[in-house]
C-alpha positions in Angstrom: 9.2 27.9 -10.4 10.2 24.4 -9.5 9.1 21.3 -11.4 6.3 20.3 -8.9 4.7 23.7 -9.0 4.9 24.0 -12.8 3.2 20.7 -13.0 0.4 21.8 -10.6 0.0 25.0 -12.6 -0.5 23.1 -15.9 -2.5 20.2 -14.7 -5.9 20.0 -13.2 -6.5 17.8 -10.2 -10.0 17.0 -11.4 -8.7 15.9 -14.7 -6.0 13.7 -13.2 -8.4 12.1 -10.6 -11.0 11.5 -13.3 -8.5 9.3 -15.2 -8.7 6.8 -12.4 -12.3 7.2 -11.0 -15.6 8.5 -12.1 -16.5 11.8 -10.3 -19.8 13.3 -9.7 -20.6 17.0 -9.1 -20.9 18.0 -5.4 -21.4 21.7 -5.5 -19.5 24.6 -7.2 -16.1 23.5 -8.2 -16.4 20.3 -6.0 -16.7 16.6 -7.0 -17.2 13.4 -5.1 -16.7 9.7 -5.5 -16.3 6.4 -3.4 -12.7 6.6 -2.1 -10.3 4.5 -4.2 -8.1 3.9 -1.1 -10.6 2.1 1.1 -13.9 0.2 0.6 -17.0 2.3 1.3 -20.6 2.5 0.0 -21.3 6.1 0.7 -18.9 8.5 -1.2 -16.7 10.3 1.2 -13.9 11.2 -1.3 -14.0 14.9 -2.4 -12.0 16.8 -5.0 -12.0 20.6 -5.1 -11.0 22.4 -8.3 -10.5 25.9 -6.9 -8.1 24.6 -4.3 -6.7 21.8 -6.5 -6.8 19.3 -3.7 -8.6 16.1 -2.6 -9.6 14.7 0.7 -11.4 11.5 2.0 -13.3 11.8 5.2 -13.4 8.0 5.5 -9.7 7.3 5.7 -8.7 10.9 6.5 -6.2 11.1 3.5 -5.8 14.1 1.3 -3.4 16.2 -0.7 -2.8 17.5 -4.3 -2.6 15.8 -7.5 0.9 14.7 -7.0 0.2 12.9 -3.8 -2.9 11.3 -5.4 -0.9 9.8 -8.2 1.7 8.7 -5.7 -1.1 6.7 -3.7 -2.8 5.4 -6.9 0.3 4.3 -8.7 2.4 3.2 -5.7 5.0 5.6 -6.7 7.7 7.6 -4.9 7.6 11.4 -5.4 10.2 11.6 -8.1 8.4 8.8 -10.1 5.1 10.6 -9.7 6.7 14.0 -10.9 8.3 12.2 -14.0 4.8 10.7 -14.9 2.9 13.9 -14.5 5.6 15.9 -16.3 5.1 13.8 -19.4 1.3 14.6 -19.2 2.1 18.3 -18.8 4.7 18.4 -21.6 7.4 19.5 -19.0 11.0 18.6 -19.6 12.5 17.8 -16.2 16.1 18.7 -15.2 18.4 15.7 -15.9 19.2 13.7 -12.9 22.1 11.3 -13.6 21.2 11.4 -17.4 23.7 8.8 -18.5 22.3 6.2 -16.0 18.6 7.1 -16.8 19.5 6.8 -20.6 20.9 3.3 -20.1 17.9 2.2 -18.3 15.6 3.6 -20.9 17.6 1.8 -23.6 17.3 -1.6 -21.9 13.6 -1.1 -21.6 13.4 -0.3 -25.4 15.3 -3.4 -26.2 13.3 -5.6 -24.0 10.2 -4.0 -25.7 11.6 -5.2 -29.1 12.2 -8.6 -27.7 8.7 -9.0 -26.4 7.4 -8.2 -30.0 9.8 -10.7 -31.4 8.8 -13.5 -29.0 5.1 -12.7 -29.5 5.3 -12.8 -33.2 7.3 -16.1 -33.1 4.6 -17.6 -30.9 1.9 -16.6 -33.3 3.5 -17.3 -36.7 6.3 -19.9 -36.5 5.5 -23.5 -37.5 8.0 -24.7 -34.8 6.1 -22.8 -32.1 3.2 -25.3 -32.4 4.7 -27.0 -29.4 4.6 -23.9 -27.3 1.0 -23.2 -28.6 0.0 -26.7 -27.5 1.6 -26.3 -24.2 -0.3 -23.0 -23.5 -3.6 -24.6 -24.7 -2.9 -27.6 -22.5 -2.5 -25.2 -19.5 -5.9 -23.8 -20.3 -4.8 -20.3 -21.4 -7.1 -18.4 -23.6 -5.9 -15.7 -26.2 -7.0 -12.8 -24.2 -4.8 -14.0 -21.2 -1.8 -14.7 -23.4 -2.1 -11.2 -24.9 -2.6 -9.7 -21.5 0.6 -11.2 -20.2 2.5 -10.9 -23.6 3.5 -14.5 -23.4 5.8 -15.5 -26.4 8.2 -18.0 -27.7 11.9 -18.0 -28.2 12.8 -20.2 -31.2 15.3 -23.0 -30.7 18.2 -21.2 -32.2 21.5 -19.8 -31.0 21.3 -16.4 -32.9 17.8 -15.7 -34.4 16.8 -13.2 -31.8 20.1 -11.4 -31.9 20.1 -11.2 -35.6 16.5 -9.9 -35.6 17.2 -7.1 -33.1 20.5 -6.2 -34.9 18.4 -5.2 -37.9 16.3 -2.9 -35.6 19.6 -1.2 -34.6 20.3 -3.1 -31.4 24.0 -3.6 -30.8 25.7 -6.6 -29.2 26.6 -4.6 -26.1 22.8 -3.6 -25.7 21.8 -7.2 -26.0 24.3 -8.0 -23.2 23.1 -5.1 -21.1 19.5 -6.4 -21.4 20.5 -10.0 -20.4 19.0 -11.3 -23.7 22.4 -12.7 -24.9 25.6 -13.9 -23.5 29.1 -13.8 -24.7 30.6 -16.8 -26.7 33.3 -18.5 -24.7 35.3 -19.2 -27.8 35.5 -16.5 -30.3 33.9 -13.2 -30.6 30.1 -12.5 -30.8 27.1 -13.4 -28.6 24.6 -16.1 -28.4 20.8 -16.0 -27.5 20.2 -16.8 -23.9 16.6 -18.2 -24.3 16.1 -20.9 -26.8 13.1 -23.2 -27.4 11.3 -21.8 -24.4 7.9 -20.3 -23.7 8.7 -16.6 -22.7 7.1 -14.8 -19.8 7.9 -11.0 -19.7 8.6 -9.7 -16.3 7.6 -6.1 -15.8 8.3 -3.6 -13.0 5.5 -2.1 -11.0 4.8 0.6 -13.5 4.7 -1.8 -16.4 8.1 -1.5 -18.0 9.5 -4.8 -19.4 12.4 -5.5 -16.9 13.3 -9.1 -18.0 12.0 -12.5 -18.9 11.4 -16.0 -17.5 11.7 -18.8 -20.2 10.2 -22.2 -19.5 11.5 -25.3 -21.4 9.1 -27.4 -23.5 10.9 -30.8 -23.3 11.5 -33.3 -20.5 15.3 -33.0 -20.7 16.3 -33.2 -17.0 19.9 -31.9 -18.0 18.5 -28.5 -18.9 17.1 -26.0 -16.4 13.3 -26.0 -16.5 13.3 -22.3 -16.0 15.8 -19.6 -17.0 15.6 -16.0 -15.9 17.1 -12.8 -17.2 20.4 -12.2 -15.1 20.6 -9.0 -13.1 20.6 -5.9 -15.2 20.3 -2.1 -14.8 16.5 -2.7 -14.7 16.0 -6.2 -13.4 16.9 -7.6 -10.0 15.0 -10.7 -9.1 14.7 -9.7 -5.4 13.0 -6.3 -6.3 10.2 -7.6 -8.6 6.9 -9.5 -8.1 5.5 -11.1 -11.2 2.2 -9.6 -12.1 2.2 -6.6 -9.6 1.6 -4.1 -12.2 -1.7 -5.8 -13.2 -2.7 -6.7 -9.6 -1.9 -3.5 -7.8 -5.3 -1.9 -8.3 -7.2 -4.9 -6.9 -4.8 -5.3 -4.0 -5.4 -1.7 -3.1 -9.2 -2.1 -3.5 -9.4 -5.4 -1.4 -6.5 -4.4 1.0 -4.9 -7.9 0.4 -2.2 -9.2 -1.7 -2.2 -12.9 -2.4 1.3 -14.3 -2.9 1.9 -17.5 -4.9 5.1 -19.1 -6.1 4.8 -19.5 -9.9 4.1 -17.4 -12.9 1.3 -19.8 -14.1 -0.3 -19.4 -10.7 -0.7 -15.8 -11.4 -1.7 -16.0 -15.0 -4.4 -18.6 -14.2 -5.7 -16.6 -11.3 -6.0 -13.6 -13.4 -7.7 -15.6 -16.2 -10.4 -16.6 -13.7 -11.0 -13.3 -12.1 -8.7 -13.5 -9.0 -6.6 -10.4 -9.8 -5.1 -9.5 -6.6 -2.4 -12.3 -7.0 1.5 -11.8 -7.5 4.3 -14.3 -7.7 7.5 -14.4 -5.7 9.0 -16.6 -8.3 9.7 -19.5 -5.9 11.8 -17.5 -3.6 11.3 -16.1 -0.1 9.8 -12.7 0.1 12.6 -10.0 0.2 12.6 -6.6 1.8 12.5 -4.9 -1.6 9.4 -6.9 -2.6 7.8 -6.2 0.7 8.4 -2.5 0.2 6.6 -2.7 -3.1 3.6 -4.4 -1.7 3.4 -2.0 1.2 2.7 0.7 -1.2 -0.7 -1.0 -1.7 -1.5 -3.0 1.4 0.0 -4.5 4.5 -2.1 -7.6 4.5 -0.7 -10.7 2.9 -2.3 -14.1 2.2 0.5 -16.6 1.1 0.0 -19.9 -0.7 2.9 -22.3 -0.1 3.8 -25.1 -2.4 2.0 -28.0 -0.7 5.2 -30.1 -0.7 7.1 -27.3 1.2 4.4 -26.7 3.8 5.9 -26.7 7.4 9.5 -26.6 5.9 11.7 -24.5 8.3 13.1 -22.5 5.4 9.7 -21.6 4.1 8.7 -20.3 7.6 11.9 -18.2 7.8 10.8 -16.5 4.6 8.0 -14.9 6.6 10.3 -13.3 9.2 10.9 -10.2 7.1 7.2 -9.6 6.6 6.5 -10.0 10.3 9.3 -7.6 11.0 7.9 -5.0 8.8 4.4 -5.2 10.6 2.5 -7.1 7.8 -0.6 -9.0 8.7 0.0 -12.5 7.3 -2.4 -15.4 6.6 -1.6 -18.8 5.1 -3.7 -20.3 2.4 -4.1 -24.2 2.5 -5.5 -25.8 -0.6 -8.1 -28.6 -0.1 -6.9 -32.0 -1.2 -9.2 -32.1 -4.2 -7.8 -28.7 -5.5 -4.5 -30.2 -6.6 -1.0 -29.2 -5.9 -1.0 -25.5 -6.6 -3.3 -22.4 -7.2 -3.1 -23.0 -11.0 -4.4 -26.5 -10.6 -7.1 -25.4 -8.3 -8.3 -22.4 -10.4 -8.7 -24.6 -13.5 -10.5 -27.4 -11.8 -12.9 -24.9 -10.2 -12.2 -21.1 -9.6 -14.4 -21.3 -6.5 -12.0 -23.7 -4.8 -9.2 -21.2 -5.1 -11.4 -18.2 -4.0 -12.6 -20.1 -1.0 -9.1 -21.2 -0.1 -8.2 -17.5 0.0 -11.1 -16.7 2.2 -10.4 -19.6 4.5 -6.7 -18.5 5.0 -5.6 -18.6 8.7 -3.0 -16.7 10.8 0.6 -18.1 10.8 0.3 -19.4 14.4 -3.0 -21.4 13.5 -1.4 -22.8 10.3 1.8 -23.9 12.3 -0.4 -25.4 14.9 -2.5 -27.4 12.5 0.6 -28.6 10.5 2.5 -29.5 13.6 -0.1 -32.3 14.3 -0.2 -33.6 10.7 1.2 -37.1 10.4 1.9 -37.4 14.1 0.1 -38.9 17.0 -0.3 -36.7 20.2 -0.4 -39.9 22.5 3.1 -40.8 21.2 5.8 -39.4 23.5 8.3 -38.8 20.6 5.6 -37.3 18.4 4.5 -35.2 21.5 8.0 -33.8 21.9 8.2 -32.9 18.1 4.7 -31.3 18.1 5.8 -29.2 21.2 9.0 -28.1 19.7 7.5 -26.9 16.5 4.6 -24.9 18.2 6.7 -23.5 21.2 9.1 -22.0 18.6 6.3 -20.0 17.2 4.7 -19.2 20.6 8.1 -17.9 21.7 7.7 -15.2 19.1 4.5 -13.8 20.5 4.9 -10.7 22.5 1.3 -10.3 23.8 1.1 -12.3 27.1 -2.7 -13.0 26.6 -2.3 -14.5 23.2 0.7 -16.6 24.6 -1.4 -17.9 27.2 -4.2 -18.9 24.8 -1.9 -21.2 22.7 -0.2 -22.6 25.8 -3.5 -23.6 27.3 -4.7 -25.0 23.9 -1.4 -27.0 23.4 -1.5 -28.3 27.0 -5.0 -29.6 26.5 -4.4 -31.1 23.0 -1.1 -32.8 24.2 -2.5 -33.8 27.5 0.5 -32.3 29.4 0.6 -29.7 32.1 1.0 -25.9 31.4 3.9 -25.8 33.7 5.8 -28.3 31.6 5.3 -26.2 28.5 6.1 -22.9 30.2 9.4 -24.6 31.4 10.4 -25.5 27.8 9.2 -22.2 26.7 11.6 -20.3 29.1 14.5 -22.0 27.4 13.4 -20.6 23.9 12.4 -17.2 25.0 16.0 -15.8 25.3 16.8 -16.6 21.7 13.3 -16.1 19.9 12.8 -12.9 18.0 9.5 -11.1 18.7 7.4 -10.7 15.6 6.2 -7.1 15.2 2.8 -8.0 13.7 1.7 -9.1 17.3 1.2 -6.4 19.9 4.3 -4.6 20.5 6.1 -4.9 23.8 6.6 -1.2 23.9 3.5 0.9 25.0 2.2 2.9 22.2 0.8 6.4 23.0 -2.9 6.5 23.1 -4.6 7.9 19.9 -5.8 11.4 20.7 -9.6 11.8 20.0 -10.6 14.4 17.4 -11.7 17.6 18.7 -15.0 17.4 16.6 -16.7 20.5 18.0 -13.6 22.6 17.4 -13.2 21.3 14.0 -16.8 22.2 13.3 -16.5 25.6 14.5 -13.3 26.1 12.5 -15.2 24.7 9.3 -18.0 27.3 9.9 -15.6 30.1 10.2 -14.0 29.5 6.7 -17.3 28.3 5.0 -18.1 31.7 3.4 -16.3 35.1 3.2 -19.1 36.7 5.3 -18.8 33.8 7.9 -15.1 34.6 8.3 -15.7 38.3 8.6 -18.2 37.4 11.5 -15.6 35.0 13.1 -12.9 37.6 13.0 -15.1 39.7 15.4 -16.4 36.9 17.6 -14.0 33.9 17.6 -10.7 34.1 19.4 -7.7 31.8 18.9 -7.8 30.8 22.5 -11.3 29.3 21.8 -9.4 26.4 20.3 -7.8 24.1 22.9 -6.1 22.1 19.9 -2.9 24.1 19.4 -2.6 23.5 15.7 -6.2 24.7 15.1 -5.6 27.8 17.4 -2.3 28.5 15.5 -3.8 28.1 12.1 -6.9 30.3 13.1 -4.5 33.0 14.2 -2.5 32.7 10.9 -5.9 33.2 9.1 -6.8 36.3 11.0 -3.3 37.8 10.4 -3.8 37.0 6.8 -7.1 38.6 6.7 -5.6 41.7 8.5 -2.7 41.9 6.0 -5.0 41.4 2.9 -3.4 38.0 2.0 -6.9 36.6 1.8 -9.0 38.2 -0.8 -12.5 37.8 0.7 -14.1 39.6 -2.3 -12.7 37.4 -4.9 -15.8 36.5 -7.1 -14.4 33.0 -8.0 -14.9 32.0 -4.3 -18.3 33.8 -3.8 -20.4 31.2 -1.8 -17.4 29.0 -1.3 -14.7 28.5 1.4 -12.2 31.1 1.8 -8.8 30.8 0.3 -5.9 30.4 2.8 -2.9 32.7 2.7 -0.1 31.5 0.4 2.3 31.6 3.3 0.9 28.6 5.2 3.3 25.8 5.9 2.6 22.4 4.2 1.1 20.9 7.5 -1.1 23.9 8.0 -2.2 24.0 4.4 -3.0 20.2 4.7 -5.1 20.8 7.9 -6.9 23.8 6.2 -7.8 21.6 3.3 -9.3 19.0 5.3 -11.5 21.5 7.2 -12.4 23.3 4.0 -13.7 19.9 2.6 -15.6 19.5 5.8 -17.1 23.0 5.5 -18.2 22.4 1.9 -19.8 19.0 2.9 -21.4 20.2 6.0 -22.7 23.6 4.9 -23.5 23.3 1.3 -26.9 24.8 0.4 -27.5 26.4 3.9 -28.6 30.1 4.2 -26.1 32.4 5.6 -28.3 33.5 8.6 -28.7 29.8 9.6 -24.9 29.3 9.3 -24.4 32.3 11.6 -26.8 31.0 14.2 -25.0 27.6 14.1 -21.6 29.2 14.4 -22.7 31.2 17.5 -24.2 28.1 19.2 -21.1 26.0 18.5 -18.9 28.7 19.9 -20.9 29.0 23.0 -20.7 25.2 23.5 -16.9 25.5 22.8 -16.5 28.1 25.4 -18.6 26.1 28.0 -16.3 23.2 27.3 -13.2 25.3 27.8 -14.5 26.8 31.1 -15.3 23.2 32.3 -11.7 22.1 31.3 -10.2 25.2 33.0 -12.1 24.4 36.2 -10.9 20.8 36.3 -7.3 22.2 35.9 -7.7 24.6 38.7 -9.2 22.0 41.1 -6.2 19.9 40.3 -3.9 22.7 41.0 -5.7 23.6 44.2 -5.4 20.0 45.5 -1.6 20.2 44.8 -1.4 23.4 46.6 -3.2 22.1 49.6 -0.9 19.1 49.8 2.0 21.5 49.7 0.3 23.8 52.2 0.8 26.8 50.1 -2.0 29.2 51.3 -1.1 32.0 49.1 -1.3 29.8 46.0 -4.6 28.4 47.2 -6.1 31.9 47.5 -4.9 32.9 44.1 -6.3 29.7 42.5 -9.7 30.2 44.5 -10.2 33.7 42.9 -9.5 32.3 39.4 -11.9 29.4 40.0 -14.7 31.8 41.4 -14.1 34.1 38.3 -15.1 31.2 35.9 -18.6 30.9 37.6 
C-alpha cells in the first residue's frame, strides 16, 4: 500500500474537512456546508463518508481528503501528503533525507531566535526604544504577538551566545543567516543588532527568515536588514503575511499587494486581512505562483512616490503574462503616503481605496494626465506616448478602439494620428495575456444535464441500478465519457465488482468498481453527489417513474439529433449526386419516424 492510500485508509474525510469548516448532516453519511472555495449563500458543498469524497455543485470541484487539503492550504501534493501523514501517524519514506534534515534544522534555529527576540522585546530595559517605536506606530499587544515581532539587542554576540546554550552551533547560525563570519579571526557575530525584528514565514507558517528595522536616524546604516538567502529563505519566493492572509484571500478571491511589512501588520490589526507584502520589490514568478494557489485577482498598492514610474509598471508584466486580473489601488490625498498611514487615520479610507481600485489601463490613463496640460503640444506628446505604450499591449480590437477614441477626444487629436503612432509601437509591444487572447479558444461545451440526471437516477439506489441495467443502454448517452462509464458499471455489475446487497449502502448510491480510472472515479463521484442531493427522501416508485420519463426524453433527443445528422448527410450525398447513398440514408431516416 502506498503512502497516499495508507493515509486515506487511516483518516476520515469528514474529520479532515471539519477541521476547516463546520459541516451539517445532509442524509445518511453525507454532510454539507457553504463552499470554502467560492462565495455562496446556499450550501452546495457536500462531503460523503462512505465514499470518502467531497464535491461542490457551485464551482464543480471535488476529490478526496488529499485534494481538499491541497486546495485549502495551497499545497502541492507532496506537501499535503506530509501534513496528513503527521496527522495519521505515518512515517513517510525519506526523500533526500539530508537536505530535508538541513531545512528542518534551520527552521528550528529560527524558532529559537524568534523566542529570543520576543523575550528581549518584552523584558530588556534597552528594548524600551523598540516598545516606544511599536506604540508610536499604533500596534497593540495582540498584533505584536500575532506577528511575533521582537527586538534584537544592540550587541555583537548576545544572540549567538544565547543560542549556543540551546545547543546551536556556529555553522547552524551561519546556515540560518542569523550570524556572519568575522573578517579578522575566528568566530561569528550577530547579523541583527539594535533592531525591531519581523519574522518572515513561508506559506505554511514556518519561520524562514527575518527583517530587522533600525531604531535610529543614522543614515550610514541600512534602514532594513534581511536574512541572506538560505536553504529555507529566498526573498523572491516569499510574501510577507501570506500564511495569515491566505484564507481570506481565497474567501474574497482577491490578494491585496502592498510594499512594506508595516502595511501588512497595520491592515491585519484593523480587519483587512487579505493583504501581503512584496517587501518593496517587483512581484516575481515564484511569488505569483504562490498567490495563484489562492486567487488570480490582484489589487496592488504602489508607493505614491513611485506611481507611474516605468520600473514599477514593468513589475506588472509577469503578473499579466500569467493571466492575473490586476487592479491598482490609489490612496486619496487625505489618507497619507502608504496603506499603514491610511488604516491608522481611518480604516474605512483603506477599505474604500481597495474597493475603488481600477484596471491597469485606467490607472495609467489617469496618471498620464497628472501634472500635464492636454492643450500643451509637448505635454500632449508625452501623454500620448505613455498611454499608447499600454494600448499597444491590448490584444482585443474593441478594447483598443475604446481607448483610442477616448484618448483622441481628450487630447483633441485625430484617431488617425494616434493609430499611425500606434503602428510604430505595435511591432515591439508584448501582448498582455490578461486581455482577450489573440488565439481563438474553443467554445465551452454545455453540460448534458438530462444525461447527467439519467445517470444520477441509475446509481441513486441499488434497486434503481438493477432497473437501469435492464432498461438503459450505454448508447442512450451521447456524452462519450458517460457512455463509457455506464458501460464500465454494467460490466462491474455483471462481474460482481459492485456489491448491490451491501447493507452499508442500503438506501444510498451504489459503490463503483475499484477498477475505475481516476477520471472515471471523479465523474462518478460528482454524479453520485448529484444523486444524493436530488433524490434524497424520494420513494423508490417515484424514482423509477422519473427515470423512465427521463430516459424517454433522452431517446427523443437522441432521435432528433440522429435525424439532423442524416439530413446533413443526405444534403452532402445530393451535392455529390450519389443516388445509392441517398436511398440508404432515406431508409435510415424513415426508420427513425
